[in-house]
N, C-alpha and C positions, 0 to 999 in steps of 0.2 A: 503494499498500499504507501506506496513513493510521494508524499507532496514534497513539493521542491515550492518555498516562499523568495520572491525575490523584492527586496525591499529599498528606500531612497535614505540614506544615514545623514542625509542634509538637508536643505528647504528645497528639493524636489531638483528638476534639471541634472541629477547627475548620469544621464548616459541609461537609464535601466532599458529604455526601449532595444535598444543595441544589445546590450547582456542579454535581456529575454529572446532576442532574435537569436542569438547565440545556443540559449540553454535549450531552444525552442526544439532543435535539432533532435533531442531524444525526449520529448512529451509527445504525448499524445492527448490533451486537452491544456489550451489555456486560458486561464481563468482572470478576470480583471473583477478585483471584491472592492474599488471604492470609489467615491470622487466623480467627477460627470467630465462635459469636455472643456474643464479649466486645466485639464492633464493635456500633455501634447509630448507623444514620444515620437521621434523622428530616428525611422529606420530606410539604412542604401542598403540595397542590397543590388550585388552586382554578379550578374551571369556572364560568362563568356560567349561572345559574340554579337552580343546586345546590349553591352555598358551597363549602366546601372540605373536605377532608379530610386526614386526616395520619397517616401511615404510618411506623411505624418499626421499620425493618428489621432484623436482626442477621445473617444469612445471604444471602439474596437480593440479589441489585444493586438498587442502587436505581433505576435507569435504566430498569428493567423495567415502571415505571407507566406508562412511553408503550408505545402498544399497538404501533407499528412494530418495537420493537426485541427482539430475543433475549437473553438471560442465559445467562451461564456462570459455573459455580464451578469455577475451577482445582486444578490439582494439588498446591498450596501452601496448599490449606488443610485445615482439620481441620474437619468436617460433624458435627451433633449434629443426627440425623434427624428426633427429635420437634419441634425448633426450624424445621425445616426445613419441615415439614408444617403445623404451627401457621401459619407466615408465609403459607403456599400456602392454608390455607385462609381467611387474614383477608383475602387481597388480593382471592380469587374474591368472599367476603362483600360486599366493596366496590366489586363489578363490575369487576375487572381481572381478565379474561380470561387465562388463563396455566397451562399444562402443559408435556407431556414437546417439545411442539413447537415451546415457546419456549424451552426451559429445560432446560441438561444440567450432570451435574457430571462433574468427569474421574474416571475410574477410577482414577488416583493420587492422589485425595485421601485423607484419613484419617478414618475414624469417630470421633467423639466415642463415650463408654458411661458409665450409670451409677458404672461403677468408676474411670473418669479425673476426674468430677466430685467422688467421692468420695471420693479422694485429693487433689485438690486444695482441699478444705475441710481435712482432718484436717491436711494438708503445711504450710498455711499457720497453722493453729493453734498447730501444732511449732514454728514460728521464733519466736514470743511479740510482745517487742517489738521483732525483726527484721523483721518483715512487710512483705510486699513491696506488698501492697496490690490483690492478685489480685482478677479477677471471680467468683472460683469456679465459673468455667463448666467446668473440666478441660482447659482450652488447655494450659497448660505439662505436664502429663501424656500428654494425647495426642500431643504433639509430644515429649515425651523416650523414647515407645512408638516414634514413625517416627524417630526417630535412633537409637535402638537396634534397629533394624529387629525388630522386636515386634510391632509396630503393626499395624489390621486397615484395610486400606482398601476403599474401593468397591467395586475391583472381587472383594475376598473375597465381597462380598453376592451377585455373580452366581452363584457355587458354591452351589445351596443344600445340596449332599449334604455339604460339609465345613465350612458355616459354623456350622451349629447347636456344633460341635465348637471350632471357633476360639474362639467366644465364651466356652462352659465354663472351657477354659482361659486364656481371658484374665481372667474373673472371680476364677477361680481363684489366678493369680497377684496378681492386684492385692487380694485377700483377706489371703494372707498380711503385705502392706504395712500392710493398714488395723489388722488383730490386733496388729502390733508398735507401731503408732502409739495403741492404747487404743480405737480404733475397732471398732463392729459389724460383722460381714463382711456382704457383697449376698448374697442370694438367686440361686446361679449360674443355676440351673433358670429361673427369672422372669426374670431378664435374657434368658438366651439366647432364650426364646420371644417376650418384645416384639422383639426385634432381628430373629428369623426373619420376623415380621410385619412390620418396616420394609423389611426386604430384598425384600419381594415387590413394596412399593412403589415402592421405589427403584429397580428393576431398567430399566423406562424410561428414567430421568432419567439414566443411567451410560454415558458415551461419551468416544472420545478427544476431548475438547476443546480440545487443544494442534493437531491436526489439522486441527479444526471451525475454528479461528480462523485457522489458516495458511491454509487455503483460500480462506476472506473475505478473506483482505486480500490474495491473490495474485490475485482476481476485482476488485480493486479498491473492497470496502467497507470502511466506516468501524468500526475497533473502538476502543474507550474500554476504559483499565482502569482499573477502580476499585479505591484501595487503600483497606484499613480502618487503623486508630488512626493513629501519626505517626512522622514521620522520630526524633525523638527517643525511642519507643519500640523502635527498632530493636534487634533481637538483639545486633548484633556493633556497631550506629555510635551507640546509645542512650546515656541514663543510668544506662548497668549497673551493678546489675544489677534496678536497677528500670525495666524495661522488659517488652515482651512476647516472644514465643515465638518471631517469625518476621519476617520481612523487609520491612517497609511501605513502601521506599522504589522508586524506578526501579529499580533491578535486580533487584529482588524481585519486579518486575513480569513481567519476561522470564521468569525460572525459576519462578514460582508458576504462568505462562501458559503454557511449553512453548514461547516463542519468541526468536527469534535479536535482535540491537538493531538490522537492518535496514530494518525498517518504521517504525521511530520517526519522529513529524512535531514532537509537541510533548510536553513535559513541563511539567505546568501545578502550581504548589505555592498549596495552600487553607491562607491564612494570615487567623486573626481580628485584627482592628484592636488587638487587647489579648493579652495570656497566659492560657492556663490550663492544668490539669491535674487529673486525678483520681489518687486514691490516692496512696502514700507516694514519696519522690526528691525530689531539689535541684531548686529553683527560685530563682534568684537574683533574679528580679524581684516574688518574691510579696509582695502586700501582707494586710492584715488590718487588721479594727477596719470603720467606717465607708465608708473606701475600697472595700475588699473588698465588703462591701454592697451598695454603689452599685452599681459591675461586674457583680455575680452576678446580681442582683434577687432577688426572694422567692421564684419558684416558683410563680409564679401562671399564668403562660404558658409554651406551649414555648420560646419566643427565653430564656428566663430560664437561667442556668449550673448544670443540674442535669444527673448523667451518663444517657445515655439507657439507658444498660443498667442501672445499678447505683441511681439514683436519688438519690446521693451529690452533696452540694453539691461543686460545682468549688472547688477551689483558682483563686485569679485575681491578675494583677495586671498591670505596663506589658509593652508588646510589648519584646521582648527581639532589638537589631538583632545582636547576638554569634551567638545560635544561630539566627537567622534566614538569616545568611550562610552558616554552617555547612550550612544543610540546602538553600541554592540550589547550592551547590559540590557537595555526595555525592548529590543529585539530578540533577544538571545541567539544571534548571530554565531552561525558555525563557522562563517566564513567571509572574504570582501573580495570583490571585485573593482579594480581602480581603473577609471576612466583618462583619457587626455593627459597621461603620461607626457606624450610628444608635445604640449604644449609650454612646458618648463624648460624644454631646449632651448639654450642659448643663454640664459642668464648664469651670472656668474658666481651668484648666493641663492640660497631659495631658504626659506624662514618654516620651519612649524611652530603651533603652538601649544606648547606641553603643560602648561600649569596657567592659572588666575593668577591673580593680587587683589586683594582688596582690603585696605583698613590694615594694612601690616602681614596680613596673613596669606598662605600661598594654597590653592586649592586645585586637587587634581582632580575632583571630582564636586560636580554641583552640589551645594548645600541644600538648595530649594528647587532644583529643577531649572528650567531654560526661560522661563516667563519672566525674569528681569536680570538682563546682565549688565544693565546700567554700571553697577558700581564696580563691575571686571574687567580689569586689563589684564590683556594677554601676556605671558612670558615669553619667549620664543626662544629657539635652537635655532642654530643657522650651519645649514650643512654645505658642502661644495656644487656647484650646478655640472654641468655639463654643457658641451657645444655640440655633440653630434646629433644629426637628423634621425631620428627611430623611427620612422613611418616606414621603414624597408626594411626593418628589423623583425627577425620571427621566431628567436631563439633567446631565451635567457642568459646564456654566455656570450651573446653577441652584443647585450646591453651595456653600455659606459660604467665602469663600477662605481660611479656618483651616483648613476640612476639606481643601480642595483643596490648601494647604500641606504638610498631615499625610500626605498620601499621596504627593505629589511627595519630603516628606522620606524616607519608606520605602522608597521605590525607589531611593533616593541610597545609600543604607543598605544595601541588597541589591544594589543591582549588576542588575537587569535588572527592567524594566518591568512594571506594573501593568495589567490587562487590562480588568477590573471590580470593581466595589467592591458589594456588596451593603447597605440601607439596612433591611431588613425579611425577616421571614419568607417574604413572596409569594413566586412564580415572576416576578411584574412588578417587584418591588422590588428592581432590578438596575441601574447609574449605569455607562455605558461609559467609560472614562477618557479622555478627550483625548489623543491621540499628541505 
């Protein structure tokens, strides 16, 4: 019963999509367990004779680009049907054959509607200088309705006789809030009509995906659980309130798929070789100026640090070992996959935050979690950099000694092994780390 879980150890954008793409070669089912189309996984597939194809997926599990896999959108997700079908159409246009026979959505996942999106934007504007930096995709309001037990689940779309009236009532309630926020109300009839059409298209995709995953595991099939966002954006365990509205941690995978803990085999944490985040919130190791530009890139290629969903330039900084230790403990990581090691090539010196200092005291572990990081200042360790371009290297022994030393030092700080490192965006640009 092999269940492997992939989580981000930072604020999302760690490169989980390419790691899932790598691991999906041995998976039968790839299952997304949290979030909505606020996430963005970029997967670049290179095929001999036809060059590369880059897929930017926000809802559909990135592992389904492998023809042998099936995909699941779990009950922990919130689903915008317009995004869902746009991604399906894009994959089909690119030659990836996918339909209900290969992709299912949990009946208990919740719908995102135009009302949620309008509320998200209006509420963020109303916060003024206290904005959280949401994507405006309606994620927070959809999860709010879910917690308040007034949300619309995918199961509701199966009962066409009542769905229209439920949509009208949902939009009417949202309109009251929108008017109070000084925003034009939505046309409830138009929204309901659109979602009636979506309901008809969605019906073949809706099932009990928790049962599907459980039966697959009972049969000895491999299930790969794919998280969105990252540990530090977890609603409970992240840098609150600058967090997402779901649980992108390993425990969230079990809740979001409807599974118990027994089948877990590996919990793989993905970390960049440095640190990034999009949106507001604390960032102890953040860099500015020329150093930040150097790590971020210019946006000229998909490997640069700009949000897949928002397009916003990511904030960048040195790798934070304190927060990495926290992610290891919180998720019960068995191993780490490191991405973008090649971006550090050409630097004379590389820094790693190994501890924090506050009030004259040093901390290797956070005393009260990461919600308030303002008192803490990073303590850095400096390591020599390397000049070699890593993108053409494929073996551990080919990596410069300084790059090997950097990887080993991160392993020591994290307390778990690093299994592989990526040295470029292509599928084959991955190096196995020597045991």
